[in-house]
C-alpha positions in Angstrom: 12.1 25.8 -24.5 8.9 26.2 -22.4 7.7 23.4 -20.1 5.0 21.1 -21.5 1.5 22.3 -20.5 -0.4 19.4 -18.9 -4.1 19.1 -17.9 -4.6 17.1 -14.8 -8.2 16.1 -14.2 -8.3 13.0 -12.0 -9.6 13.8 -8.5 -8.2 10.8 -6.7 -4.7 11.8 -7.9 -5.2 15.3 -6.6 -6.9 14.4 -3.3 -4.6 11.6 -2.1 -1.2 12.4 -0.7 1.8 10.5 -1.9 5.0 10.3 -3.9 3.2 11.0 -7.1 2.9 14.7 -6.2 6.6 14.9 -5.7 7.1 13.2 -9.1 4.8 15.6 -10.8 6.6 18.6 -9.2 10.0 17.3 -10.2 8.8 16.9 -13.8 8.5 20.7 -14.1 5.3 20.7 -16.1 3.1 23.8 -16.6 0.3 22.1 -14.8 -3.4 23.1 -14.9 -5.9 21.3 -12.6 -9.5 20.6 -13.2 -12.0 18.5 -11.2 -13.0 15.6 -13.5 -14.5 13.6 -14.9 -15.0 16.4 -17.5 -17.8 16.3 -20.0 -17.3 16.5 -23.7 -18.5 20.1 -23.6 -15.9 21.1 -21.1 -13.1 19.2 -22.8 -14.0 20.9 -26.1 -13.6 24.3 -24.3 -10.1 23.3 -23.1 -9.0 21.5 -26.2 -6.0 23.0 -28.0 -4.4 24.5 -25.0 -2.3 21.5 -23.8 0.6 19.4 -24.8 -0.7 16.4 -22.7 -3.7 15.2 -20.8 -3.2 13.3 -17.5 -6.8 12.2 -17.4 -9.3 10.0 -15.5 -12.7 9.2 -17.0 -13.1 12.4 -19.0 -14.9 12.4 -22.3 -12.0 12.1 -24.8 -14.1 11.8 -28.0 -13.0 12.1 -31.5 -14.1 15.7 -31.6 -12.1 16.5 -28.5 -9.0 14.8 -29.7 -9.2 16.4 -33.1 -9.7 19.9 -31.6 -6.7 19.2 -29.3 -4.4 19.0 -32.3 -1.8 20.0 -33.4 -0.6 20.8 -29.9 -1.6 17.6 -28.1 1.3 15.1 -28.1 0.0 12.4 -25.7 -2.8 11.2 -23.5 -1.7 9.6 -20.2 -4.6 7.7 -18.6 -4.7 7.3 -14.9 -6.0 3.8 -14.6 -6.8 0.9 -16.9 -10.3 1.6 -18.2 -10.1 3.1 -21.7 -13.8 3.2 -22.6 -14.1 7.0 -22.1 -11.2 7.5 -24.7 -12.0 7.0 -28.4 -9.0 4.9 -28.9 -9.6 4.4 -32.6 -9.8 8.2 -33.0 -6.6 8.7 -31.1 -4.9 6.1 -33.2 -6.3 7.5 -36.5 -5.1 11.0 -35.4 -1.7 9.7 -34.3 -2.1 10.5 -30.6 -0.4 8.0 -28.2 -2.6 6.7 -25.4 -0.7 5.5 -22.3 -2.3 3.6 -19.4 -1.4 1.9 -16.1 -2.1 -1.8 -16.0 -1.4 -3.9 -13.0 -1.8 -1.2 -10.3 -5.3 -1.7 -8.9 -6.3 -5.3 -9.0 -5.8 -5.9 -5.3 -7.8 -2.9 -4.3 -10.7 -3.6 -6.6 -10.9 -7.2 -5.6 -11.1 -6.3 -1.9 -13.9 -3.8 -2.8 -15.7 -6.5 -4.6 -15.9 -8.5 -1.5 -16.9 -5.5 0.6 -19.9 -5.0 -1.7 -20.7 -8.7 -1.9 -20.8 -9.1 1.9 -22.6 -5.9 2.4 -25.3 -7.0 0.0 -25.9 -10.5 1.5 -25.7 -9.3 5.1 -27.7 -6.1 4.7 -24.8 -4.2 6.3 -25.7 -0.7 5.0 -29.3 -0.9 6.0 -28.5 -2.4 9.4 -25.7 0.1 10.1 -28.1 3.0 9.3 -30.7 1.4 11.6 -28.3 1.5 14.5 -27.1 5.0 13.7 -30.7 6.2 13.8 -31.3 4.5 17.2 -33.2 1.5 15.9 -32.3 -2.1 16.9 -33.8 -3.7 13.8 -32.3 -7.1 13.0 -32.7 -8.6 9.5 -31.7 -12.2 8.7 -29.0 -12.3 6.1 -27.3 -14.9 4.0 -24.0 -16.7 3.9 -21.8 -16.8 0.8 -20.1 -20.1 1.8 -20.9 -22.9 -0.6 -22.6 -20.5 -3.1 -21.6 -20.5 -6.8 -19.8 -17.3 -7.8 -19.6 -16.5 -11.5 -16.6 -14.3 -12.3 -17.2 -12.6 -15.6 -13.8 -11.5 -16.9 -10.7 -13.4 -15.7 -8.1 -10.6 -16.1 -6.0 -9.4 -13.2 -8.9 -8.2 -11.1 -11.1 -11.3 -11.8 -8.2 -13.6 -10.8 -7.6 -11.7 -7.6 -11.3 -12.1 -6.8 -11.0 -15.9 -7.4 -8.0 -16.1 -5.0 -10.1 -14.5 -2.2 -13.3 -16.5 -3.1 -11.6 -19.8 -2.3 -10.9 -18.6 1.2 -14.7 -17.9 1.6 -15.6 -21.4 0.4 -17.3 -20.3 -2.8 -17.7 -22.6 -5.8 -16.2 -20.8 -8.9 -17.3 -20.7 -12.5 -15.7 -18.3 -15.0 -16.5 -16.7 -18.3 -14.5 -14.6 -20.7 -12.1 -14.5 -23.6 -9.0 -14.3 -21.5 -8.4 -17.7 -19.9 -5.4 -18.9 -17.9 -5.8 -22.6 -17.8 -3.1 -23.2 -15.2 -4.6 -20.5 -12.9 -8.1 -21.9 -13.4 -7.0 -25.5 -12.6 -5.1 -24.3 -9.5 -8.0 -22.3 -8.1 -10.8 -24.7 -9.1 -12.5 -22.5 -11.7 -14.9 -24.2 -14.1 -15.0 -22.5 -17.5 -18.4 -21.9 -18.9 -18.7 -21.4 -22.7 -22.2 -20.0 -22.9 -23.1 -16.8 -21.0 -26.7 -18.0 -20.6 -25.4 -21.0 -18.6 -23.4 -18.6 -16.4 -26.6 -16.8 -15.5 -28.5 -20.0 -14.9 -26.0 -21.4 -12.5 -24.7 -18.5 -10.5 -25.8 -17.4 -7.0 -23.6 -14.4 -7.3 -22.4 -12.8 -10.5 -19.3 -10.6 -10.3 -18.6 -8.4 -13.3 -15.0 -7.6 -14.3 -15.0 -7.5 -18.0 -14.2 -4.4 -20.2 -16.9 -2.3 -21.6 -17.0 -2.7 -25.4 -19.8 -2.6 -27.9 -20.0 -6.4 -27.5 -20.3 -6.3 -23.7 -22.6 -3.2 -23.4 -25.9 -4.6 -22.0 -24.3 -8.0 -21.4 -27.0 -8.6 -18.9 -30.3 -7.4 -20.4 -34.1 -7.9 -20.6 -33.7 -11.0 -22.8 -31.4 -12.9 -20.5 -32.4 -11.5 -17.0 -35.2 -14.2 -16.6 -32.4 -16.9 -16.8 -30.8 -15.6 -13.5 -31.7 -17.5 -10.4 -34.4 -15.9 -8.3 -32.5 -14.5 -5.2 -29.2 -14.1 -7.0 -26.9 -11.1 -6.4 -25.0 -9.1 -9.0 -21.8 -7.3 -8.0 -20.5 -4.8 -10.5 -17.1 -3.2 -10.2 -16.6 -3.1 -14.0 -18.8 -0.6 -15.7 -22.4 0.4 -15.2 -23.3 -0.1 -18.8 -22.6 -3.9 -18.6 -26.1 -4.2 -17.2 -29.1 -2.9 -19.0 -30.6 -0.3 -16.6 -34.4 -0.8 -17.2 -34.1 -4.6 -17.0 -32.0 -4.3 -13.8 -34.5 -1.9 -12.1 -37.4 -4.2 -13.0 -35.6 -7.3 -11.6 -34.8 -5.4 -8.4 -38.4 -4.1 -7.9 -39.9 -7.5 -8.5 -37.3 -9.0 -6.0 -36.1 -11.4 -8.7 -32.7 -10.2 -7.6 -31.8 -10.3 -4.0 -29.5 -7.3 -4.4 -27.4 -5.3 -6.8 -24.1 -3.9 -5.4 -22.0 -1.7 -7.6 -19.2 0.8 -7.7 -20.0 2.0 -11.2 -23.0 3.6 -12.9 -24.0 4.5 -16.4 -24.0 8.2 -15.3 -21.3 9.3 -12.8 -22.3 11.1 -10.6 -25.9 10.0 -11.0 -28.7 12.6 -11.4 -31.1 12.9 -8.4 -33.8 11.0 -10.2 -31.6 8.0 -11.2 -33.8 4.9 -11.0 -31.3 2.9 -8.8 -31.2 5.5 -6.1 -33.4 4.8 -3.1 -34.0 1.1 -3.9 -33.7 -0.9 -0.7 -31.9 -3.8 -2.3 -29.2 -1.7 -4.0 -25.8 -0.7 -2.6 -23.9 1.9 -4.6 -20.5 3.4 -3.9 -19.0 6.4 -5.8 -16.5 4.6 -8.1 -14.0 4.1 -5.2 -13.0 0.6 -6.0 -9.4 1.6 -6.8 -9.3 4.5 -4.4 -7.1 3.5 -1.6 -3.9 5.2 -0.5 -1.8 2.3 -1.8 -3.5 1.9 -5.2 -3.8 5.7 -5.9 -0.1 6.1 -5.4 0.7 3.1 -7.7 -1.6 4.4 -10.4 -0.6 8.0 -10.2 3.1 7.3 -10.1 2.7 5.0 -13.1 0.7 7.7 -15.0 3.3 10.3 -14.2 6.2 8.0 -15.2 4.5 7.1 -18.4 4.1 10.8 -19.2 7.6 11.9 -18.3 9.2 9.0 -20.1 7.2 9.7 -23.3 7.9 13.4 -23.3 11.6 12.6 -22.8 11.6 10.4 -25.9 11.8 7.2 -23.9 9.4 4.1 -24.1 6.5 4.4 -21.7 5.5 1.6 -19.3 2.4 0.8 -21.2 0.7 2.1 -24.4 -2.7 1.1 -25.5 -2.0 2.0 -29.2 1.7 1.1 -29.6 1.4 1.4 -33.4 1.5 5.2 -32.8 5.1 6.3 -32.2 6.4 9.4 -30.5 6.3 12.3 -32.9 4.1 10.4 -35.4 1.7 13.1 -36.4 -0.6 13.3 -39.4 
């Protein structure tokens, strides 16, 4: 029996050394590597050639999944974000989707504070001044005593809250997932109405999933509610903030800064409206890209895949109603 043919696309998996490479070799897959995230066009070109996808943020649309059948047995997602996978289509077409929860919350929380501090202290601009031989000093801001709104109190949001207390931030929270004991322990006030979150926060940190309900969560209609001089930090998904409204708020200086690790288009085109704005800090979706986190995510993704193909329960499955071998 031939080895399962697996398409590996995630670049952080491929570029970061660690035990996950040994695990992948030991699995004995017929491995094909591509540099993702792959567009729908490229995925459609490849569809039908593989038994499994070990993917990152590639476009796994209904059309791609349908064309991948009947050969495709499973999708193993490297990471926790499933918004690039048409999960309903995968479920309808009886394709199991595996993922890796609980592997990157520490790393993303740390990156959130890196972005937050860089924004309020003008660190990128100032470091570039010195690198260019200029001694230009800009007065920044403290975060101590400010009100931080954490939008989404899942694993990452809770890790942000733990660190925020050490910085002396006042915490308010918003989201469907709510751990009352955790909130009480860490002094997080639950806010029921999102408009009230925007009115009260000095810093808004986005950690909620991208869904049809959360797309454009911050938009032209509610941007005026945000305090003048507030900061938005986004390590969730770029589409959580309506782009045109965001650009207008930045250009008018209504927002002090926008600091994000995610964009609506990744990588962005050269004419993306956020590029070049002085009060914007962007990083190339590296929030979970540390040696420690990559190895955890990659090892979990490989273990998910090897378990599933061996007929064993995976660590985590996003559509558990689809069983192994359950094909239409």
